Jmol script that loads the backbone (N, CA, C; Angstrom):
load data "model"
ATOM      1  N   UNK A   1       1.162 -26.488  -5.197  1.00  0.00           N
ATOM      2  CA  UNK A   1       1.680 -27.752  -5.693  1.00  0.00           C
ATOM      3  C   UNK A   1       0.892 -28.904  -5.066  1.00  0.00           C
ATOM      4  N   UNK A   2       0.477 -29.861  -5.865  1.00  0.00           N
ATOM      5  CA  UNK A   2      -0.261 -31.016  -5.378  1.00  0.00           C
ATOM      6  C   UNK A   2       0.686 -32.061  -4.822  1.00  0.00           C
ATOM      7  N   UNK A   3       0.256 -32.709  -3.752  1.00  0.00           N
ATOM      8  CA  UNK A   3       1.034 -33.810  -3.211  1.00  0.00           C
ATOM      9  C   UNK A   3       0.825 -35.033  -4.087  1.00  0.00           C
ATOM     10  N   UNK A   4       1.828 -35.909  -4.176  1.00  0.00           N
ATOM     11  CA  UNK A   4       1.641 -37.124  -4.959  1.00  0.00           C
ATOM     12  C   UNK A   4       0.631 -38.043  -4.285  1.00  0.00           C
ATOM     13  N   UNK A   5      -0.045 -38.857  -5.081  1.00  0.00           N
ATOM     14  CA  UNK A   5      -0.961 -39.860  -4.538  1.00  0.00           C
ATOM     15  C   UNK A   5      -0.126 -40.821  -3.700  1.00  0.00           C
ATOM     16  N   UNK A   6      -0.599 -41.135  -2.529  1.00  0.00           N
ATOM     17  CA  UNK A   6       0.119 -42.026  -1.615  1.00  0.00           C
ATOM     18  C   UNK A   6      -0.027 -43.457  -2.105  1.00  0.00           C
ATOM     19  N   UNK A   7       1.120 -44.160  -2.244  1.00  0.00           N
ATOM     20  CA  UNK A   7       1.120 -45.522  -2.767  1.00  0.00           C
ATOM     21  C   UNK A   7       2.041 -46.427  -1.952  1.00  0.00           C
ATOM     22  N   UNK A   8       2.020 -47.708  -2.307  1.00  0.00           N
ATOM     23  CA  UNK A   8       2.827 -48.730  -1.645  1.00  0.00           C
ATOM     24  C   UNK A   8       4.279 -48.285  -1.492  1.00  0.00           C
ATOM     25  N   UNK A   9       4.801 -48.429  -0.282  1.00  0.00           N
ATOM     26  CA  UNK A   9       6.203 -48.137  -0.001  1.00  0.00           C
ATOM     27  C   UNK A   9       6.481 -46.715   0.436  1.00  0.00           C
ATOM     28  N   UNK A  10       5.503 -45.821   0.304  1.00  0.00           N
ATOM     29  CA  UNK A  10       5.722 -44.423   0.698  1.00  0.00           C
ATOM     30  C   UNK A  10       5.824 -44.284   2.213  1.00  0.00           C
ATOM     31  N   UNK A  11       6.572 -43.284   2.637  1.00  0.00           N
ATOM     32  CA  UNK A  11       6.645 -42.925   4.046  1.00  0.00           C
ATOM     33  C   UNK A  11       5.637 -41.796   4.268  1.00  0.00           C
ATOM     34  N   UNK A  12       4.802 -41.927   5.305  1.00  0.00           N
ATOM     35  CA  UNK A  12       3.761 -40.946   5.587  1.00  0.00           C
ATOM     36  C   UNK A  12       3.765 -40.565   7.069  1.00  0.00           C
ATOM     37  N   UNK A  13       3.180 -39.412   7.352  1.00  0.00           N
ATOM     38  CA  UNK A  13       2.951 -38.968   8.730  1.00  0.00           C
ATOM     39  C   UNK A  13       1.442 -38.914   8.933  1.00  0.00           C
ATOM     40  N   UNK A  14       1.001 -39.352  10.096  1.00  0.00           N
ATOM     41  CA  UNK A  14      -0.426 -39.330  10.413  1.00  0.00           C
ATOM     42  C   UNK A  14      -0.781 -37.950  10.946  1.00  0.00           C
ATOM     43  N   UNK A  15      -1.758 -37.327  10.293  1.00  0.00           N
ATOM     44  CA  UNK A  15      -2.156 -35.967  10.641  1.00  0.00           C
ATOM     45  C   UNK A  15      -2.929 -35.936  11.959  1.00  0.00           C
ATOM     46  N   UNK A  16      -2.783 -34.823  12.689  1.00  0.00           N
ATOM     47  CA  UNK A  16      -3.588 -34.659  13.911  1.00  0.00           C
ATOM     48  C   UNK A  16      -5.069 -34.482  13.544  1.00  0.00           C
ATOM     49  N   UNK A  17      -5.909 -35.192  14.230  1.00  0.00           N
ATOM     50  CA  UNK A  17      -7.369 -35.106  14.100  1.00  0.00           C
ATOM     51  C   UNK A  17      -7.938 -35.751  15.359  1.00  0.00           C
ATOM     52  N   UNK A  18      -9.183 -35.502  15.649  1.00  0.00           N
ATOM     53  CA  UNK A  18      -9.751 -36.060  16.884  1.00  0.00           C
ATOM     54  C   UNK A  18      -9.591 -37.578  16.945  1.00  0.00           C
ATOM     55  N   UNK A  19      -9.818 -38.262  15.833  1.00  0.00           N
ATOM     56  CA  UNK A  19      -9.729 -39.720  15.820  1.00  0.00           C
ATOM     57  C   UNK A  19      -8.287 -40.212  15.963  1.00  0.00           C
ATOM     58  N   UNK A  20      -7.326 -39.550  15.313  1.00  0.00           N
ATOM     59  CA  UNK A  20      -5.934 -39.992  15.422  1.00  0.00           C
ATOM     60  C   UNK A  20      -5.343 -39.599  16.775  1.00  0.00           C
ATOM     61  N   UNK A  21      -5.779 -38.458  17.319  1.00  0.00           N
ATOM     62  CA  UNK A  21      -5.358 -38.068  18.670  1.00  0.00           C
ATOM     63  C   UNK A  21      -5.841 -39.092  19.692  1.00  0.00           C
ATOM     64  N   UNK A  22      -7.103 -39.493  19.569  1.00  0.00           N
ATOM     65  CA  UNK A  22      -7.700 -40.449  20.515  1.00  0.00           C
ATOM     66  C   UNK A  22      -6.992 -41.802  20.472  1.00  0.00           C
ATOM     67  N   UNK A  23      -6.500 -42.181  19.308  1.00  0.00           N
ATOM     68  CA  UNK A  23      -5.793 -43.463  19.166  1.00  0.00           C
ATOM     69  C   UNK A  23      -4.323 -43.364  19.546  1.00  0.00           C
ATOM     70  N   UNK A  24      -3.829 -42.141  19.733  1.00  0.00           N
ATOM     71  CA  UNK A  24      -2.428 -41.959  20.083  1.00  0.00           C
ATOM     72  C   UNK A  24      -1.476 -42.109  18.921  1.00  0.00           C
ATOM     73  N   UNK A  25      -1.964 -41.929  17.680  1.00  0.00           N
ATOM     74  CA  UNK A  25      -1.097 -42.088  16.520  1.00  0.00           C
ATOM     75  C   UNK A  25      -0.822 -40.775  15.780  1.00  0.00           C
ATOM     76  N   UNK A  26      -1.468 -39.695  16.173  1.00  0.00           N
ATOM     77  CA  UNK A  26      -1.250 -38.407  15.499  1.00  0.00           C
ATOM     78  C   UNK A  26       0.226 -38.025  15.571  1.00  0.00           C
ATOM     79  N   UNK A  27       0.776 -37.619  14.437  1.00  0.00           N
ATOM     80  CA  UNK A  27       2.175 -37.211  14.372  1.00  0.00           C
ATOM     81  C   UNK A  27       3.153 -38.340  14.154  1.00  0.00           C
ATOM     82  N   UNK A  28       2.711 -39.584  14.281  1.00  0.00           N
ATOM     83  CA  UNK A  28       3.619 -40.716  14.068  1.00  0.00           C
ATOM     84  C   UNK A  28       3.823 -40.944  12.575  1.00  0.00           C
ATOM     85  N   UNK A  29       4.907 -41.612  12.242  1.00  0.00           N
ATOM     86  CA  UNK A  29       5.194 -41.941  10.855  1.00  0.00           C
ATOM     87  C   UNK A  29       5.042 -43.435  10.627  1.00  0.00           C
ATOM     88  N   UNK A  30       4.878 -43.797   9.363  1.00  0.00           N
ATOM     89  CA  UNK A  30       4.748 -45.199   9.014  1.00  0.00           C
ATOM     90  C   UNK A  30       4.984 -45.400   7.533  1.00  0.00           C
ATOM     91  N   UNK A  31       4.934 -46.655   7.127  1.00  0.00           N
ATOM     92  CA  UNK A  31       5.163 -47.049   5.743  1.00  0.00           C
ATOM     93  C   UNK A  31       3.864 -47.625   5.180  1.00  0.00           C
ATOM     94  N   UNK A  32       3.531 -47.221   3.961  1.00  0.00           N
ATOM     95  CA  UNK A  32       2.310 -47.689   3.306  1.00  0.00           C
ATOM     96  C   UNK A  32       2.516 -49.103   2.784  1.00  0.00           C
ATOM     97  N   UNK A  33       1.588 -49.986   3.162  1.00  0.00           N
ATOM     98  CA  UNK A  33       1.651 -51.379   2.742  1.00  0.00           C
ATOM     99  C   UNK A  33       0.629 -51.717   1.678  1.00  0.00           C
ATOM    100  N   UNK A  34      -0.300 -50.794   1.369  1.00  0.00           N
ATOM    101  CA  UNK A  34      -1.277 -51.063   0.329  1.00  0.00           C
ATOM    102  C   UNK A  34      -2.530 -50.242   0.490  1.00  0.00           C
ATOM    103  N   UNK A  35      -3.481 -50.509  -0.389  1.00  0.00           N
ATOM    104  CA  UNK A  35      -4.757 -49.819  -0.350  1.00  0.00           C
ATOM    105  C   UNK A  35      -5.877 -50.809  -0.613  1.00  0.00           C
ATOM    106  N   UNK A  36      -7.103 -50.397  -0.300  1.00  0.00           N
ATOM    107  CA  UNK A  36      -8.247 -51.272  -0.514  1.00  0.00           C
ATOM    108  C   UNK A  36      -9.512 -50.462  -0.689  1.00  0.00           C
ATOM    109  N   UNK A  37     -10.548 -51.141  -1.087  1.00  0.00           N
ATOM    110  CA  UNK A  37     -11.896 -50.583  -1.187  1.00  0.00           C
ATOM    111  C   UNK A  37     -12.681 -51.124   0.002  1.00  0.00           C
ATOM    112  N   UNK A  38     -12.862 -50.334   1.044  1.00  0.00           N
ATOM    113  CA  UNK A  38     -13.501 -50.820   2.273  1.00  0.00           C
ATOM    114  C   UNK A  38     -14.911 -51.379   2.089  1.00  0.00           C
ATOM    115  N   UNK A  39     -15.669 -50.876   1.112  1.00  0.00           N
ATOM    116  CA  UNK A  39     -17.017 -51.409   0.901  1.00  0.00           C
ATOM    117  C   UNK A  39     -16.979 -52.865   0.455  1.00  0.00           C
ATOM    118  N   UNK A  40     -15.869 -53.285  -0.106  1.00  0.00           N
ATOM    119  CA  UNK A  40     -15.712 -54.665  -0.566  1.00  0.00           C
ATOM    120  C   UNK A  40     -15.028 -55.515   0.503  1.00  0.00           C
ATOM    121  N   UNK A  41     -13.937 -55.008   1.063  1.00  0.00           N
ATOM    122  CA  UNK A  41     -13.124 -55.816   1.986  1.00  0.00           C
ATOM    123  C   UNK A  41     -13.576 -55.721   3.440  1.00  0.00           C
ATOM    124  N   UNK A  42     -14.391 -54.709   3.750  1.00  0.00           N
ATOM    125  CA  UNK A  42     -14.952 -54.537   5.104  1.00  0.00           C
ATOM    126  C   UNK A  42     -13.891 -54.294   6.177  1.00  0.00           C
ATOM    127  N   UNK A  43     -12.741 -53.708   5.800  1.00  0.00           N
ATOM    128  CA  UNK A  43     -11.737 -53.381   6.806  1.00  0.00           C
ATOM    129  C   UNK A  43     -12.234 -52.220   7.659  1.00  0.00           C
ATOM    130  N   UNK A  44     -11.760 -52.146   8.879  1.00  0.00           N
ATOM    131  CA  UNK A  44     -12.091 -51.043   9.776  1.00  0.00           C
ATOM    132  C   UNK A  44     -11.162 -49.880   9.451  1.00  0.00           C
ATOM    133  N   UNK A  45     -11.741 -48.742   9.096  1.00  0.00           N
ATOM    134  CA  UNK A  45     -10.975 -47.592   8.631  1.00  0.00           C
ATOM    135  C   UNK A  45     -11.019 -46.471   9.656  1.00  0.00           C
ATOM    136  N   UNK A  46      -9.872 -45.846   9.870  1.00  0.00           N
ATOM    137  CA  UNK A  46      -9.763 -44.683  10.745  1.00  0.00           C
ATOM    138  C   UNK A  46     -10.038 -43.454   9.889  1.00  0.00           C
ATOM    139  N   UNK A  47     -11.061 -42.698  10.230  1.00  0.00           N
ATOM    140  CA  UNK A  47     -11.430 -41.506   9.478  1.00  0.00           C
ATOM    141  C   UNK A  47     -12.604 -41.765   8.556  1.00  0.00           C
ATOM    142  N   UNK A  48     -13.065 -40.690   7.939  1.00  0.00           N
ATOM    143  CA  UNK A  48     -14.203 -40.760   7.020  1.00  0.00           C
ATOM    144  C   UNK A  48     -13.713 -40.985   5.600  1.00  0.00           C
ATOM    145  N   UNK A  49     -14.273 -41.976   4.939  1.00  0.00           N
ATOM    146  CA  UNK A  49     -13.850 -42.310   3.575  1.00  0.00           C
ATOM    147  C   UNK A  49     -14.980 -41.999   2.602  1.00  0.00           C
ATOM    148  N   UNK A  50     -14.908 -40.852   1.993  1.00  0.00           N
ATOM    149  CA  UNK A  50     -15.929 -40.456   1.030  1.00  0.00           C
ATOM    150  C   UNK A  50     -15.684 -41.087  -0.340  1.00  0.00           C
ATOM    151  N   UNK A  51     -14.446 -41.463  -0.624  1.00  0.00           N
ATOM    152  CA  UNK A  51     -14.122 -42.030  -1.946  1.00  0.00           C
ATOM    153  C   UNK A  51     -13.952 -43.547  -1.924  1.00  0.00           C
ATOM    154  N   UNK A  52     -14.337 -44.210  -0.819  1.00  0.00           N
ATOM    155  CA  UNK A  52     -14.264 -45.669  -0.686  1.00  0.00           C
ATOM    156  C   UNK A  52     -12.862 -46.205  -0.964  1.00  0.00           C
ATOM    157  N   UNK A  53     -11.868 -45.488  -0.431  1.00  0.00           N
ATOM    158  CA  UNK A  53     -10.476 -45.911  -0.576  1.00  0.00           C
ATOM    159  C   UNK A  53      -9.792 -45.743   0.782  1.00  0.00           C
ATOM    160  N   UNK A  54      -9.089 -46.787   1.227  1.00  0.00           N
ATOM    161  CA  UNK A  54      -8.359 -46.730   2.489  1.00  0.00           C
ATOM    162  C   UNK A  54      -6.934 -47.200   2.251  1.00  0.00           C
ATOM    163  N   UNK A  55      -6.030 -46.707   3.087  1.00  0.00           N
ATOM    164  CA  UNK A  55      -4.604 -47.004   2.939  1.00  0.00           C
ATOM    165  C   UNK A  55      -4.085 -47.674   4.208  1.00  0.00           C
ATOM    166  N   UNK A  56      -3.402 -48.813   4.029  1.00  0.00           N
ATOM    167  CA  UNK A  56      -2.800 -49.538   5.148  1.00  0.00           C
ATOM    168  C   UNK A  56      -1.439 -48.943   5.464  1.00  0.00           C
ATOM    169  N   UNK A  57      -1.238 -48.596   6.733  1.00  0.00           N
ATOM    170  CA  UNK A  57       0.028 -48.024   7.175  1.00  0.00           C
ATOM    171  C   UNK A  57       0.560 -48.847   8.340  1.00  0.00           C
ATOM    172  N   UNK A  58       1.806 -49.255   8.222  1.00  0.00           N
ATOM    173  CA  UNK A  58       2.494 -49.936   9.316  1.00  0.00           C
ATOM    174  C   UNK A  58       3.172 -48.847  10.139  1.00  0.00           C
ATOM    175  N   UNK A  59       2.600 -48.578  11.301  1.00  0.00           N
ATOM    176  CA  UNK A  59       3.092 -47.522  12.179  1.00  0.00           C
ATOM    177  C   UNK A  59       4.173 -48.106  13.086  1.00  0.00           C
ATOM    178  N   UNK A  60       5.261 -47.364  13.206  1.00  0.00           N
ATOM    179  CA  UNK A  60       6.370 -47.810  14.047  1.00  0.00           C
ATOM    180  C   UNK A  60       5.875 -48.117  15.460  1.00  0.00           C
ATOM    181  N   UNK A  61       6.278 -49.264  15.993  1.00  0.00           N
ATOM    182  CA  UNK A  61       5.916 -49.641  17.358  1.00  0.00           C
ATOM    183  C   UNK A  61       4.597 -50.377  17.488  1.00  0.00           C
ATOM    184  N   UNK A  62       3.904 -50.623  16.383  1.00  0.00           N
ATOM    185  CA  UNK A  62       2.632 -51.360  16.417  1.00  0.00           C
ATOM    186  C   UNK A  62       2.789 -52.645  15.610  1.00  0.00           C
ATOM    187  N   UNK A  63       2.200 -53.707  16.113  1.00  0.00           N
ATOM    188  CA  UNK A  63       2.322 -55.000  15.448  1.00  0.00           C
ATOM    189  C   UNK A  63       1.503 -55.074  14.167  1.00  0.00           C
ATOM    190  N   UNK A  64       0.323 -54.466  14.162  1.00  0.00           N
ATOM    191  CA  UNK A  64      -0.576 -54.570  13.022  1.00  0.00           C
ATOM    192  C   UNK A  64      -0.576 -53.280  12.194  1.00  0.00           C
ATOM    193  N   UNK A  65      -0.920 -53.418  10.928  1.00  0.00           N
ATOM    194  CA  UNK A  65      -1.131 -52.244  10.092  1.00  0.00           C
ATOM    195  C   UNK A  65      -2.477 -51.644  10.448  1.00  0.00           C
ATOM    196  N   UNK A  66      -2.601 -50.340  10.271  1.00  0.00           N
ATOM    197  CA  UNK A  66      -3.860 -49.645  10.495  1.00  0.00           C
ATOM    198  C   UNK A  66      -4.343 -49.094   9.161  1.00  0.00           C
ATOM    199  N   UNK A  67      -5.654 -49.084   8.956  1.00  0.00           N
ATOM    200  CA  UNK A  67      -6.253 -48.574   7.720  1.00  0.00           C
ATOM    201  C   UNK A  67      -6.740 -47.153   7.957  1.00  0.00           C
ATOM    202  N   UNK A  68      -6.300 -46.224   7.087  1.00  0.00           N
ATOM    203  CA  UNK A  68      -6.633 -44.808   7.227  1.00  0.00           C
ATOM    204  C   UNK A  68      -7.329 -44.271   5.989  1.00  0.00           C
ATOM    205  N   UNK A  69      -8.188 -43.263   6.221  1.00  0.00           N
ATOM    206  CA  UNK A  69      -8.672 -42.435   5.113  1.00  0.00           C
ATOM    207  C   UNK A  69      -7.469 -41.627   4.648  1.00  0.00           C
ATOM    208  N   UNK A  70      -7.323 -41.451   3.340  1.00  0.00           N
ATOM    209  CA  UNK A  70      -6.136 -40.799   2.792  1.00  0.00           C
ATOM    210  C   UNK A  70      -5.963 -39.370   3.300  1.00  0.00           C
ATOM    211  N   UNK A  71      -7.059 -38.670   3.598  1.00  0.00           N
ATOM    212  CA  UNK A  71      -6.950 -37.279   4.058  1.00  0.00           C
ATOM    213  C   UNK A  71      -6.310 -37.159   5.442  1.00  0.00           C
ATOM    214  N   UNK A  72      -6.120 -38.274   6.133  1.00  0.00           N
ATOM    215  CA  UNK A  72      -5.454 -38.263   7.444  1.00  0.00           C
ATOM    216  C   UNK A  72      -3.955 -38.537   7.338  1.00  0.00           C
ATOM    217  N   UNK A  73      -3.466 -38.693   6.116  1.00  0.00           N
ATOM    218  CA  UNK A  73      -2.059 -39.009   5.903  1.00  0.00           C
ATOM    219  C   UNK A  73      -1.359 -37.886   5.147  1.00  0.00           C
ATOM    220  N   UNK A  74      -0.139 -37.600   5.570  1.00  0.00           N
ATOM    221  CA  UNK A  74       0.702 -36.608   4.909  1.00  0.00           C
ATOM    222  C   UNK A  74       1.881 -37.329   4.265  1.00  0.00           C
ATOM    223  N   UNK A  75       2.040 -37.164   2.970  1.00  0.00           N
ATOM    224  CA  UNK A  75       3.153 -37.762   2.238  1.00  0.00           C
ATOM    225  C   UNK A  75       4.467 -37.158   2.731  1.00  0.00           C
ATOM    226  N   UNK A  76       5.441 -38.015   3.028  1.00  0.00           N
ATOM    227  CA  UNK A  76       6.782 -37.551   3.393  1.00  0.00           C
ATOM    228  C   UNK A  76       7.726 -37.762   2.223  1.00  0.00           C
ATOM    229  N   UNK A  77       7.894 -39.025   1.805  1.00  0.00           N
ATOM    230  CA  UNK A  77       8.733 -39.310   0.634  1.00  0.00           C
ATOM    231  C   UNK A  77       8.474 -40.717   0.118  1.00  0.00           C
ATOM    232  N   UNK A  78       9.098 -41.017  -1.015  1.00  0.00           N
ATOM    233  CA  UNK A  78       8.946 -42.338  -1.646  1.00  0.00           C
ATOM    234  C   UNK A  78       9.973 -43.343  -1.138  1.00  0.00           C
ATOM    235  N   UNK A  79      10.770 -42.957  -0.148  1.00  0.00           N
ATOM    236  CA  UNK A  79      11.825 -43.818   0.388  1.00  0.00           C
ATOM    237  C   UNK A  79      12.774 -44.310  -0.705  1.00  0.00           C
ATOM    238  N   UNK A  80      13.422 -43.372  -1.409  1.00  0.00           N
ATOM    239  CA  UNK A  80      14.346 -43.791  -2.457  1.00  0.00           C
ATOM    240  C   UNK A  80      15.427 -44.709  -1.901  1.00  0.00           C
ATOM    241  N   UNK A  81      15.777 -45.703  -2.702  1.00  0.00           N
ATOM    242  CA  UNK A  81      16.782 -46.679  -2.282  1.00  0.00           C
ATOM    243  C   UNK A  81      16.178 -47.923  -1.678  1.00  0.00           C
ATOM    244  N   UNK A  82      14.867 -47.901  -1.409  1.00  0.00           N
ATOM    245  CA  UNK A  82      14.184 -49.079  -0.885  1.00  0.00           C
ATOM    246  C   UNK A  82      14.276 -50.198  -1.914  1.00  0.00           C
ATOM    247  N   UNK A  83      14.531 -51.406  -1.449  1.00  0.00           N
ATOM    248  CA  UNK A  83      14.583 -52.553  -2.353  1.00  0.00           C
ATOM    249  C   UNK A  83      13.522 -53.568  -1.966  1.00  0.00           C
ATOM    250  N   UNK A  84      13.078 -54.323  -2.958  1.00  0.00           N
ATOM    251  CA  UNK A  84      12.185 -55.451  -2.704  1.00  0.00           C
ATOM    252  C   UNK A  84      12.508 -56.537  -3.700  1.00  0.00           C
ATOM    253  N   UNK A  85      12.221 -57.762  -3.301  1.00  0.00           N
ATOM    254  CA  UNK A  85      12.453 -58.913  -4.163  1.00  0.00           C
ATOM    255  C   UNK A  85      11.151 -59.671  -4.357  1.00  0.00           C
ATOM    256  N   UNK A  86      10.933 -60.083  -5.591  1.00  0.00           N
ATOM    257  CA  UNK A  86       9.801 -60.931  -5.939  1.00  0.00           C
ATOM    258  C   UNK A  86      10.377 -62.097  -6.715  1.00  0.00           C
ATOM    259  N   UNK A  87      10.263 -63.270  -6.120  1.00  0.00           N
ATOM    260  CA  UNK A  87      10.901 -64.468  -6.678  1.00  0.00           C
ATOM    261  C   UNK A  87      12.384 -64.166  -6.849  1.00  0.00           C
ATOM    262  N   UNK A  88      12.921 -64.280  -8.060  1.00  0.00           N
ATOM    263  CA  UNK A  88      14.348 -64.023  -8.263  1.00  0.00           C
ATOM    264  C   UNK A  88      14.605 -62.636  -8.863  1.00  0.00           C
ATOM    265  N   UNK A  89      13.597 -61.772  -8.830  1.00  0.00           N
ATOM    266  CA  UNK A  89      13.738 -60.409  -9.362  1.00  0.00           C
ATOM    267  C   UNK A  89      13.889 -59.420  -8.205  1.00  0.00           C
ATOM    268  N   UNK A  90      14.762 -58.440  -8.399  1.00  0.00           N
ATOM    269  CA  UNK A  90      15.038 -57.441  -7.361  1.00  0.00           C
ATOM    270  C   UNK A  90      14.778 -56.046  -7.939  1.00  0.00           C
ATOM    271  N   UNK A  91      14.084 -55.204  -7.149  1.00  0.00           N
ATOM    272  CA  UNK A  91      13.712 -53.868  -7.594  1.00  0.00           C
ATOM    273  C   UNK A  91      14.198 -52.830  -6.584  1.00  0.00           C
ATOM    274  N   UNK A  92      14.542 -51.642  -7.089  1.00  0.00           N
ATOM    275  CA  UNK A  92      14.960 -50.521  -6.246  1.00  0.00           C
ATOM    276  C   UNK A  92      14.094 -49.322  -6.610  1.00  0.00           C
ATOM    277  N   UNK A  93      13.688 -48.575  -5.603  1.00  0.00           N
ATOM    278  CA  UNK A  93      12.820 -47.416  -5.800  1.00  0.00           C
ATOM    279  C   UNK A  93      13.646 -46.136  -5.916  1.00  0.00           C
ATOM    280  N   UNK A  94      13.223 -45.254  -6.834  1.00  0.00           N
ATOM    281  CA  UNK A  94      13.920 -43.978  -6.994  1.00  0.00           C
ATOM    282  C   UNK A  94      13.165 -42.854  -6.268  1.00  0.00           C
ATOM    283  N   UNK A  95      13.694 -41.629  -6.339  1.00  0.00           N
ATOM    284  CA  UNK A  95      13.122 -40.495  -5.606  1.00  0.00           C
ATOM    285  C   UNK A  95      11.762 -40.055  -6.150  1.00  0.00           C
ATOM    286  N   UNK A  96      11.370 -40.567  -7.332  1.00  0.00           N
ATOM    287  CA  UNK A  96      10.076 -40.229  -7.924  1.00  0.00           C
ATOM    288  C   UNK A  96       9.023 -41.293  -7.637  1.00  0.00           C
ATOM    289  N   UNK A  97       9.415 -42.350  -6.929  1.00  0.00           N
ATOM    290  CA  UNK A  97       8.478 -43.413  -6.587  1.00  0.00           C
ATOM    291  C   UNK A  97       8.423 -44.543  -7.596  1.00  0.00           C
ATOM    292  N   UNK A  98       9.277 -44.498  -8.609  1.00  0.00           N
ATOM    293  CA  UNK A  98       9.310 -45.547  -9.638  1.00  0.00           C
ATOM    294  C   UNK A  98      10.199 -46.700  -9.159  1.00  0.00           C
ATOM    295  N   UNK A  99       9.780 -47.920  -9.499  1.00  0.00           N
ATOM    296  CA  UNK A  99      10.556 -49.120  -9.179  1.00  0.00           C
ATOM    297  C   UNK A  99      11.332 -49.539 -10.416  1.00  0.00           C
ATOM    298  N   UNK A 100      12.627 -49.819 -10.249  1.00  0.00           N
ATOM    299  CA  UNK A 100      13.494 -50.232 -11.348  1.00  0.00           C
ATOM    300  C   UNK A 100      14.083 -51.595 -11.034  1.00  0.00           C
ATOM    301  N   UNK A 101      13.992 -52.482 -12.018  1.00  0.00           N
ATOM    302  CA  UNK A 101      14.527 -53.821 -11.819  1.00  0.00           C
ATOM    303  C   UNK A 101      16.036 -53.814 -11.966  1.00  0.00           C
ATOM    304  N   UNK A 102      16.701 -54.461 -11.012  1.00  0.00           N
ATOM    305  CA  UNK A 102      18.159 -54.576 -11.050  1.00  0.00           C
ATOM    306  C   UNK A 102      18.550 -55.594 -12.118  1.00  0.00           C
ATOM    307  N   UNK A 103      19.663 -55.337 -12.751  1.00  0.00           N
ATOM    308  CA  UNK A 103      20.151 -56.276 -13.750  1.00  0.00           C
ATOM    309  C   UNK A 103      20.610 -57.561 -13.071  1.00  0.00           C
ATOM    310  N   UNK A 104      20.343 -58.681 -13.720  1.00  0.00           N
ATOM    311  CA  UNK A 104      20.748 -59.983 -13.204  1.00  0.00           C
ATOM    312  C   UNK A 104      22.189 -60.252 -13.613  1.00  0.00           C
ATOM    313  N   UNK A 105      22.965 -60.870 -12.732  1.00  0.00           N
ATOM    314  CA  UNK A 105      24.357 -61.232 -13.053  1.00  0.00           C
ATOM    315  C   UNK A 105      24.415 -62.590 -13.674  1.00  0.00           C
TER     316      UNK A 105
END
end "model"
wireframe off; spacefill off
backbone 0.3
color backbone group
């Protein structure tokens, strides 16, 4: 079975590897805040990025997000029940990773 592509709002675990062990983040969990193309944005990425895609993860206990190669991240879940608001619109995430807009009163 294939793992789902890691996207905004997902909960992930950082896989053990020499680079993540050295940084002290191997095995920690975090929330995905976005993705980028490092060749364009020039962000510093942890791990080797063969597909020019990096994922920002907010790791518990750290002030800043860290950028990882996707192969260093293990998908945990889509955090069903997570809510977000954009302007006056409110969205809730389901167990499949889909965002649904709440009805306005």
